[in-house]
ZALOLO-373126 format. One record per residue (C-alpha): residue in one letter; x, y, z. Coordinates in Angstrom, 2 decimals. Layout:
<atom><res>A</res><x>X</x><y>Y</y><z>Z</z></atom>
...
% end
This chain:
<atom><res>M</res><x>-22.84</x><y>5.31</y><z>7.37</z></atom>
<atom><res>E</res><x>-23.59</x><y>9.06</y><z>7.44</z></atom>
<atom><res>K</res><x>-21.54</x><y>11.95</y><z>6.04</z></atom>
<atom><res>E</res><x>-20.17</x><y>12.79</y><z>9.24</z></atom>
<atom><res>E</res><x>-18.92</x><y>9.23</y><z>10.09</z></atom>
<atom><res>K</res><x>-17.52</x><y>8.74</y><z>6.75</z></atom>
<atom><res>I</res><x>-15.61</x><y>12.16</y><z>7.19</z></atom>
<atom><res>K</res><x>-14.32</x><y>10.83</y><z>10.45</z></atom>
<atom><res>H</res><x>-13.36</x><y>7.71</y><z>8.75</z></atom>
<atom><res>E</res><x>-11.48</x><y>9.39</y><z>6.40</z></atom>
<atom><res>L</res><x>-9.56</x><y>11.70</y><z>8.50</z></atom>
<atom><res>H</res><x>-8.47</x><y>8.87</y><z>10.54</z></atom>
<atom><res>E</res><x>-6.95</x><y>7.35</y><z>7.55</z></atom>
<atom><res>I</res><x>-5.06</x><y>10.52</y><z>6.70</z></atom>
<atom><res>W</res><x>-4.15</x><y>10.73</y><z>10.36</z></atom>
<atom><res>Y</res><x>-2.72</x><y>7.01</y><z>10.26</z></atom>
<atom><res>T</res><x>-0.91</x><y>7.92</y><z>7.26</z></atom>
<atom><res>L</res><x>0.56</x><y>11.27</y><z>8.69</z></atom>
<atom><res>L</res><x>1.63</x><y>9.19</y><z>11.84</z></atom>
<atom><res>H</res><x>3.86</x><y>6.86</y><z>9.63</z></atom>
<atom><res>A</res><x>5.23</x><y>9.86</y><z>7.87</z></atom>
<atom><res>K</res><x>6.05</x><y>11.72</y><z>11.20</z></atom>
<atom><res>S</res><x>7.56</x><y>8.71</y><z>12.65</z></atom>
<atom><res>A</res><x>9.74</x><y>7.91</y><z>9.81</z></atom>
<atom><res>F</res><x>10.87</x><y>11.51</y><z>9.30</z></atom>
<atom><res>Y</res><x>11.67</x><y>12.22</y><z>13.11</z></atom>
<atom><res>Y</res><x>13.81</x><y>8.79</y><z>13.19</z></atom>
<atom><res>A</res><x>15.36</x><y>9.74</y><z>10.03</z></atom>
<atom><res>E</res><x>16.33</x><y>13.15</y><z>11.40</z></atom>
<atom><res>Y</res><x>17.71</x><y>11.82</y><z>14.73</z></atom>
<atom><res>L</res><x>19.87</x><y>9.38</y><z>12.62</z></atom>
<atom><res>F</res><x>20.91</x><y>12.08</y><z>10.02</z></atom>
<atom><res>K</res><x>21.54</x><y>14.65</y><z>12.87</z></atom>
<atom><res>P</res><x>22.63</x><y>12.99</y><z>16.03</z></atom>
<atom><res>P</res><x>22.39</x><y>15.29</y><z>19.30</z></atom>
<atom><res>T</res><x>25.60</x><y>14.35</y><z>20.93</z></atom>
<atom><res>S</res><x>29.37</x><y>14.32</y><z>19.52</z></atom>
<atom><res>K</res><x>29.59</x><y>10.49</y><z>20.82</z></atom>
<atom><res>E</res><x>26.55</x><y>9.48</y><z>18.79</z></atom>
<atom><res>K</res><x>27.71</x><y>11.18</y><z>15.77</z></atom>
<atom><res>D</res><x>31.29</x><y>9.57</y><z>16.30</z></atom>
<atom><res>Y</res><x>29.31</x><y>6.05</y><z>16.39</z></atom>
<atom><res>M</res><x>27.19</x><y>7.05</y><z>13.42</z></atom>
<atom><res>Q</res><x>30.28</x><y>7.95</y><z>11.27</z></atom>
<atom><res>H</res><x>32.71</x><y>4.83</y><z>12.22</z></atom>
<atom><res>Y</res><x>30.30</x><y>1.88</y><z>13.30</z></atom>
<atom><res>G</res><x>26.95</x><y>2.82</y><z>12.24</z></atom>
<atom><res>V</res><x>26.77</x><y>1.21</y><z>8.69</z></atom>
<atom><res>E</res><x>23.70</x><y>-0.47</y><z>9.41</z></atom>
<atom><res>L</res><x>22.05</x><y>2.72</y><z>10.99</z></atom>
<atom><res>Q</res><x>23.12</x><y>4.66</y><z>7.96</z></atom>
<atom><res>F</res><x>21.15</x><y>2.17</y><z>5.50</z></atom>
<atom><res>F</res><x>18.54</x><y>2.39</y><z>8.28</z></atom>
<atom><res>R</res><x>18.32</x><y>6.18</y><z>8.22</z></atom>
<atom><res>N</res><x>18.07</x><y>5.98</y><z>4.45</z></atom>
<atom><res>V</res><x>15.17</x><y>3.47</y><z>4.65</z></atom>
<atom><res>L</res><x>13.30</x><y>5.72</y><z>7.32</z></atom>
<atom><res>W</res><x>13.82</x><y>9.05</y><z>4.92</z></atom>
<atom><res>R</res><x>12.72</x><y>6.74</y><z>1.90</z></atom>
<atom><res>N</res><x>9.49</x><y>5.81</y><z>3.69</z></atom>
<atom><res>A</res><x>8.95</x><y>9.39</y><z>5.13</z></atom>
<atom><res>I</res><x>8.78</x><y>10.79</y><z>1.60</z></atom>
<atom><res>I</res><x>6.56</x><y>7.85</y><z>0.35</z></atom>
<atom><res>E</res><x>4.12</x><y>8.53</y><z>3.30</z></atom>
<atom><res>I</res><x>4.00</x><y>12.36</y><z>3.00</z></atom>
<atom><res>S</res><x>3.61</x><y>11.71</y><z>-0.93</z></atom>
<atom><res>K</res><x>0.33</x><y>9.79</y><z>-0.02</z></atom>
<atom><res>L</res><x>-0.90</x><y>12.91</y><z>1.83</z></atom>
<atom><res>I</res><x>-0.02</x><y>15.24</y><z>-0.96</z></atom>
<atom><res>K</res><x>-0.60</x><y>13.71</y><z>-4.23</z></atom>
<atom><res>K</res><x>-3.95</x><y>14.29</y><z>-5.66</z></atom>
<atom><res>S</res><x>-4.77</x><y>10.77</y><z>-6.88</z></atom>
<atom><res>E</res><x>-3.82</x><y>8.92</y><z>-3.85</z></atom>
<atom><res>K</res><x>-6.64</x><y>7.28</y><z>-1.72</z></atom>
<atom><res>R</res><x>-5.70</x><y>9.09</y><z>1.49</z></atom>
<atom><res>S</res><x>-4.48</x><y>12.61</y><z>0.00</z></atom>
<atom><res>I</res><x>-5.56</x><y>15.69</y><z>1.66</z></atom>
<atom><res>Q</res><x>-6.53</x><y>17.16</y><z>-1.92</z></atom>
<atom><res>K</res><x>-8.93</x><y>14.27</y><z>-2.44</z></atom>
<atom><res>F</res><x>-10.50</x><y>14.84</y><z>0.75</z></atom>
<atom><res>L</res><x>-11.11</x><y>18.41</y><z>0.24</z></atom>
<atom><res>N</res><x>-12.58</x><y>17.66</y><z>-3.04</z></atom>
<atom><res>K</res><x>-15.06</x><y>15.10</y><z>-1.51</z></atom>
<atom><res>V</res><x>-16.18</x><y>17.49</y><z>1.23</z></atom>
<atom><res>G</res><x>-16.29</x><y>20.57</y><z>-1.32</z></atom>
<atom><res>V</res><x>-19.17</x><y>21.83</y><z>-3.26</z></atom>
<atom><res>G</res><x>-20.57</x><y>18.99</y><z>-5.38</z></atom>
<atom><res>G</res><x>-18.39</x><y>16.18</y><z>-3.74</z></atom>
<atom><res>S</res><x>-19.87</x><y>13.11</y><z>-2.20</z></atom>
<atom><res>L</res><x>-19.36</x><y>14.55</y><z>1.50</z></atom>
<atom><res>S</res><x>-20.33</x><y>18.15</y><z>0.96</z></atom>
<atom><res>K</res><x>-22.36</x><y>20.39</y><z>3.11</z></atom>
<atom><res>V</res><x>-20.63</x><y>19.27</y><z>6.43</z></atom>
<atom><res>I</res><x>-17.39</x><y>21.44</y><z>6.42</z></atom>
<atom><res>P</res><x>-17.62</x><y>25.03</y><z>6.08</z></atom>
<atom><res>K</res><x>-16.86</x><y>26.10</y><z>2.70</z></atom>
<atom><res>E</res><x>-14.44</x><y>28.69</y><z>3.91</z></atom>
<atom><res>L</res><x>-12.43</x><y>26.17</y><z>5.86</z></atom>
<atom><res>I</res><x>-12.05</x><y>24.16</y><z>2.56</z></atom>
<atom><res>E</res><x>-11.05</x><y>27.34</y><z>0.73</z></atom>
<atom><res>S</res><x>-8.35</x><y>28.28</y><z>3.10</z></atom>
<atom><res>W</res><x>-6.87</x><y>24.52</y><z>3.10</z></atom>
<atom><res>H</res><x>-6.86</x><y>24.67</y><z>-0.90</z></atom>
<atom><res>L</res><x>-4.88</x><y>28.01</y><z>-0.64</z></atom>
<atom><res>K</res><x>-2.55</x><y>26.38</y><z>2.12</z></atom>
<atom><res>L</res><x>-1.94</x><y>23.52</y><z>-0.20</z></atom>
<atom><res>N</res><x>-1.35</x><y>25.98</y><z>-3.46</z></atom>
<atom><res>S</res><x>0.92</x><y>27.97</y><z>-1.40</z></atom>
<atom><res>S</res><x>3.09</x><y>24.94</y><z>-0.66</z></atom>
<atom><res>S</res><x>2.87</x><y>23.60</y><z>-4.28</z></atom>
<atom><res>E</res><x>6.71</x><y>24.25</y><z>-5.04</z></atom>
<atom><res>I</res><x>7.82</x><y>21.89</y><z>-2.30</z></atom>
<atom><res>I</res><x>4.98</x><y>19.55</y><z>-2.96</z></atom>
<atom><res>D</res><x>6.23</x><y>19.17</y><z>-6.43</z></atom>
<atom><res>K</res><x>9.78</x><y>18.42</y><z>-5.38</z></atom>
<atom><res>V</res><x>8.76</x><y>15.71</y><z>-2.85</z></atom>
<atom><res>L</res><x>6.60</x><y>14.05</y><z>-5.65</z></atom>
<atom><res>R</res><x>9.44</x><y>14.24</y><z>-8.04</z></atom>
<atom><res>L</res><x>11.83</x><y>12.86</y><z>-5.48</z></atom>
<atom><res>R</res><x>9.24</x><y>9.84</y><z>-4.66</z></atom>
<atom><res>D</res><x>8.20</x><y>9.12</y><z>-8.43</z></atom>
<atom><res>K</res><x>11.84</x><y>9.69</y><z>-9.93</z></atom>
<atom><res>V</res><x>14.21</x><y>8.17</y><z>-7.09</z></atom>
<atom><res>F</res><x>12.28</x><y>6.09</y><z>-4.32</z></atom>
<atom><res>A</res><x>9.28</x><y>4.63</y><z>-6.13</z></atom>
<atom><res>H</res><x>11.50</x><y>3.47</y><z>-9.41</z></atom>
<atom><res>T</res><x>14.50</x><y>1.67</y><z>-8.03</z></atom>
<atom><res>E</res><x>15.75</x><y>0.74</y><z>-11.49</z></atom>
<atom><res>M</res><x>16.90</x><y>4.56</y><z>-12.05</z></atom>
<atom><res>D</res><x>20.45</x><y>5.37</y><z>-12.66</z></atom>
<atom><res>Y</res><x>21.64</x><y>7.06</y><z>-9.47</z></atom>
<atom><res>K</res><x>24.62</x><y>9.05</y><z>-11.26</z></atom>
<atom><res>D</res><x>23.02</x><y>12.41</y><z>-10.27</z></atom>
<atom><res>T</res><x>20.05</x><y>12.73</y><z>-7.83</z></atom>
<atom><res>R</res><x>20.88</x><y>16.42</y><z>-6.89</z></atom>
<atom><res>Q</res><x>18.20</x><y>17.81</y><z>-9.10</z></atom>
<atom><res>Y</res><x>15.54</x><y>15.98</y><z>-6.69</z></atom>
<atom><res>D</res><x>17.08</x><y>17.52</y><z>-3.64</z></atom>
<atom><res>V</res><x>14.55</x><y>18.07</y><z>-1.00</z></atom>
<atom><res>F</res><x>15.47</x><y>19.33</y><z>2.52</z></atom>
<atom><res>E</res><x>14.44</x><y>18.26</y><z>5.93</z></atom>
<atom><res>K</res><x>12.73</x><y>21.65</y><z>6.85</z></atom>
<atom><res>D</res><x>10.51</x><y>21.33</y><z>3.59</z></atom>
<atom><res>V</res><x>9.34</x><y>18.17</y><z>4.69</z></atom>
<atom><res>E</res><x>8.99</x><y>19.03</y><z>8.25</z></atom>
<atom><res>N</res><x>6.90</x><y>22.13</y><z>7.11</z></atom>
<atom><res>L</res><x>4.46</x><y>19.78</y><z>4.92</z></atom>
<atom><res>I</res><x>4.14</x><y>17.25</y><z>8.05</z></atom>
<atom><res>I</res><x>3.14</x><y>20.30</y><z>10.29</z></atom>
<atom><res>L</res><x>0.81</x><y>21.45</y><z>7.28</z></atom>
<atom><res>A</res><x>-0.87</x><y>17.85</y><z>7.59</z></atom>
<atom><res>K</res><x>-0.88</x><y>18.21</y><z>11.18</z></atom>
<atom><res>Q</res><x>-2.59</x><y>21.33</y><z>11.19</z></atom>
<atom><res>F</res><x>-5.32</x><y>20.01</y><z>8.50</z></atom>
<atom><res>I</res><x>-6.12</x><y>17.13</y><z>10.89</z></atom>
<atom><res>S</res><x>-6.57</x><y>19.37</y><z>13.99</z></atom>
<atom><res>E</res><x>-8.85</x><y>22.13</y><z>12.16</z></atom>
% end
């Protein structure tokens, strides 16, 4: 397989992971913030199963977005950038300037990336932990949505 084909394949893998992250995130968001008062009332009074489902979706969104931002993950944007960067196995196909701009974008999002990875590693990936105080791992919807938007931009460029 030539470099261009390998790059397309890797981008497809990243896109597929992003698709899972987006789907889980937007369904969870809907269940956390139903748009109508009737839906909100239903969730509060009758939606025990839906409350469980929204929490599973939120967990899945965090785990999937973590795959895109954790350097050691197979489908990580960072790992991909290292492969296409100078000295990487797929170098000299993507312009150096574009690769550098993506490194800068990831670095500028490092605070929220760290928060999401801590939430994944300390709360969702290790279910044996004590749940007495998980507020230190708070990650807000807008932050996760911004990472999803960042990943979508990466795929589209």
